[in-house]
C-alpha positions as CSV (number, residue, x, y, z in Angstrom):
1,X,-4.5,1.0,-8.7
2,X,-7.7,0.0,-6.8
3,X,-8.2,0.4,-3.1
4,X,-10.5,-1.4,-0.7
5,X,-13.5,0.5,0.5
6,X,-13.9,1.3,4.2
7,X,-16.6,-1.4,4.5
8,X,-14.3,-4.0,2.9
9,X,-11.5,-3.1,5.3
10,X,-13.9,-3.5,8.2
11,X,-14.9,-6.9,7.0
12,X,-11.3,-8.0,6.7
13,X,-10.5,-6.7,10.2
14,X,-13.5,-8.4,11.7
15,X,-12.7,-11.6,9.9
16,X,-9.2,-11.6,11.2
17,X,-10.5,-11.0,14.8
18,X,-13.0,-13.8,14.5
19,X,-10.3,-16.2,13.2
20,X,-8.0,-15.2,16.1
21,X,-10.8,-15.9,18.6
22,X,-11.4,-19.3,17.0
23,X,-7.7,-20.3,17.0
24,X,-7.2,-19.1,20.6
25,X,-10.4,-21.0,21.6
26,X,-9.2,-24.2,20.1
27,X,-5.8,-23.9,21.7
28,X,-7.4,-23.1,25.1
29,X,-9.8,-26.1,24.7
30,X,-7.0,-28.5,23.9
31,X,-4.8,-27.3,26.7
32,X,-7.8,-27.4,29.1
33,X,-8.7,-30.9,28.2
34,X,-5.1,-32.0,28.4
35,X,-4.9,-30.6,31.9
36,X,-8.2,-32.2,32.9
37,X,-7.8,-35.7,31.5
38,X,-4.1,-36.0,30.6
39,X,-3.1,-37.8,33.8
40,X,-5.6,-40.7,33.5
41,X,-4.2,-44.2,33.5
42,X,-5.1,-46.8,30.9
43,X,-7.9,-48.2,33.1
44,X,-9.5,-44.9,33.7
45,X,-11.8,-43.3,31.3
46,X,-13.4,-39.9,31.0
47,X,-15.8,-38.2,31.5
48,X,-16.3,-40.5,34.5
49,X,-12.7,-39.7,35.7
50,X,-10.6,-36.6,35.5
51,X,-7.6,-35.0,37.0
52,X,-7.8,-32.5,39.8
53,X,-6.9,-29.1,38.4
54,X,-8.1,-25.9,36.9
55,X,-11.0,-26.2,34.5
56,X,-10.8,-22.6,33.3
57,X,-9.0,-23.6,30.1
58,X,-11.9,-25.8,29.1
59,X,-14.4,-23.1,29.9
60,X,-12.6,-20.2,28.2
61,X,-11.6,-22.4,25.3
62,X,-15.1,-23.4,24.7
63,X,-16.4,-19.9,25.0
64,X,-13.8,-18.4,22.7
65,X,-14.3,-21.3,20.2
66,X,-18.0,-20.8,20.0
67,X,-17.7,-17.0,19.8
68,X,-15.1,-17.4,17.1
69,X,-17.3,-19.7,15.0
70,X,-20.3,-17.5,15.4
71,X,-18.3,-14.3,14.7
72,X,-16.7,-15.9,11.6
73,X,-20.1,-17.0,10.3
74,X,-21.6,-13.6,10.7
75,X,-18.6,-11.9,9.3
76,X,-18.7,-14.1,6.2
77,X,-22.4,-13.2,5.7
78,X,-21.7,-9.5,6.2
79,X,-18.7,-9.7,4.0
80,X,-20.7,-11.2,1.1
81,X,-23.2,-8.2,1.4
82,X,-20.5,-5.6,1.8
83,X,-18.3,-6.8,-1.0
84,X,-21.1,-6.7,-3.5
85,X,-22.5,-3.3,-2.4
86,X,-19.2,-1.5,-1.8
87,X,-16.8,-2.5,-4.6
88,X,-13.2,-1.4,-4.7
89,X,-12.7,2.2,-5.5
90,X,-10.1,4.0,-7.5
91,X,-7.0,5.5,-6.0
92,X,-7.8,8.6,-4.0
93,X,-6.7,11.9,-5.5
94,X,-4.6,13.6,-2.8
95,X,-5.4,17.3,-2.3
96,X,-2.4,19.4,-1.2
97,X,-2.7,21.5,2.0
98,X,-1.6,25.1,1.8
99,X,1.4,24.5,4.0
100,X,2.4,21.6,1.7
101,X,2.3,23.8,-1.4
102,X,4.5,26.5,0.3
103,X,7.2,24.0,1.5
104,X,7.0,21.3,-1.1
105,X,9.6,20.3,-3.7
106,X,7.8,20.6,-7.0
107,X,8.9,17.9,-9.5
108,X,7.6,17.9,-13.1
109,X,6.9,14.4,-14.3
110,X,6.3,13.4,-17.9
111,X,6.7,9.6,-17.4
112,X,6.7,6.9,-14.8
113,X,6.7,9.1,-11.8
114,X,3.0,9.6,-12.4
115,X,2.2,5.9,-12.1
116,X,0.5,5.0,-8.8
117,X,2.6,1.9,-8.3
118,X,5.8,3.9,-8.7
119,X,4.6,6.6,-6.2
120,X,3.7,3.9,-3.7
121,X,7.1,2.3,-4.1
122,X,9.0,5.5,-3.7
123,X,6.9,7.5,-1.3
124,X,4.7,4.9,0.4
125,X,1.5,6.4,-1.1
126,X,0.2,8.8,-3.6
127,X,1.3,12.4,-3.7
128,X,-0.6,15.5,-4.8
129,X,-0.2,16.2,-8.5
130,X,-1.3,19.1,-10.8
131,X,-1.5,19.0,-14.6
132,X,1.1,21.2,-16.2
133,X,3.4,21.4,-19.2
134,X,7.1,22.2,-20.0
135,X,7.8,24.4,-23.0
136,X,11.0,24.3,-25.0
137,X,11.7,20.6,-24.6
138,X,10.9,17.5,-26.5
139,X,10.4,13.8,-25.6
140,X,12.8,11.1,-26.5
141,X,13.2,7.5,-25.2
142,X,15.9,5.7,-23.3
143,X,16.4,2.0,-22.5
144,X,16.8,1.3,-18.8
145,X,19.2,-1.4,-17.6
146,X,18.8,-1.0,-13.8
147,X,16.7,-4.1,-12.8
148,X,15.2,-2.3,-9.7
149,X,13.9,0.6,-11.8
150,X,12.5,-1.8,-14.4
151,X,10.8,-3.8,-11.7
152,X,9.3,-0.7,-10.1
153,X,8.1,0.9,-13.4
154,X,7.2,-2.3,-15.2
155,X,9.1,-1.3,-18.4
156,X,12.7,-0.9,-19.5
157,X,11.8,1.9,-22.0
158,X,11.4,5.3,-20.3
159,X,10.7,8.7,-21.8
160,X,13.5,11.3,-21.4
161,X,13.6,15.0,-22.1
162,X,15.9,16.8,-24.6
163,X,16.1,20.4,-25.5
164,X,13.8,21.4,-28.3
165,X,12.5,24.5,-30.1
166,X,10.4,27.2,-28.5
167,X,7.4,25.7,-30.1
168,X,8.0,22.3,-28.5
169,X,5.9,21.5,-25.4
170,X,5.8,18.4,-23.2
171,X,2.6,17.6,-21.3
172,X,2.9,16.2,-17.8
173,X,2.2,16.9,-14.2
174,X,4.0,18.5,-11.2
175,X,4.3,16.4,-8.1
176,X,4.3,18.1,-4.7
177,X,6.8,16.4,-2.4
178,X,6.5,17.6,1.1
179,X,9.7,16.0,2.4
180,X,13.4,16.1,1.5
181,X,13.6,12.3,1.7
182,X,11.0,12.0,-1.1
183,X,13.1,14.1,-3.4
184,X,16.1,11.9,-2.5
185,X,14.0,8.9,-3.3
186,X,13.4,10.2,-6.8
187,X,17.1,11.0,-7.2
188,X,17.9,7.3,-6.4
189,X,15.2,6.1,-8.8
190,X,16.4,8.1,-11.8
191,X,19.4,6.4,-13.4
192,X,22.6,8.0,-14.6
193,X,21.0,8.8,-18.0
194,X,19.1,11.7,-16.2
195,X,20.1,14.8,-14.5
196,X,17.9,17.1,-12.3
197,X,17.6,20.7,-13.2
198,X,15.3,23.6,-12.4
199,X,12.8,24.8,-15.0
200,X,9.9,27.1,-15.4
201,X,6.6,25.4,-16.3
202,X,3.9,26.7,-18.5
203,X,1.9,27.6,-15.4
204,X,4.8,29.8,-14.2
205,X,5.7,27.5,-11.4
206,X,9.4,26.6,-10.9
207,X,10.0,22.9,-10.6
208,X,12.7,20.3,-10.7
209,X,12.7,18.1,-13.8
210,X,14.9,15.1,-14.8
211,X,16.3,15.6,-18.3
212,X,18.9,13.8,-20.4
213,X,22.3,13.9,-18.7
214,X,23.8,15.1,-22.0
215,X,21.1,17.8,-22.6
């Protein structure tokens, strides 16, 4: 999944601020003019006549309106330059801190848990991952019927692990989950076809993995 560059995020923020200034300026100008000329009778005209009152709404509305227009124009020009010179960048690879590695729940993923969109849906962002493998197991496939899981992963056909021979080996990655709630989120995501067990990976690390419930 692509991310906006820092420059693009600045442009969006400045554009939103400029638009806010413009809207507030227009509202202030309308309110100010209403207060200034709203009490005139049918025979009175402006600008020759006006109501007695505070003109600050007209002043500040005009100032904010002009500032908003100028700001919006400059932001548009800057945005055109920034958008072409700093294109969207790939999702950032999260590097685990030492404390995270010590305290993390390690979960071996061989399927959809490695997808950026699934991680964002479950954890609110990407989590550190390390390439690894699981010996003694083989890949199979299962059809998912849970509509929420299908919506999150984008497919109703998910891989599933079943016990294999000592020569079998499944490639994947271990996810480092720093919080208990993240592991619970994965438990909720995996349907009844799966069960979570502890295994030893090819790297020697111990990790949780979701295998077939009848394995």
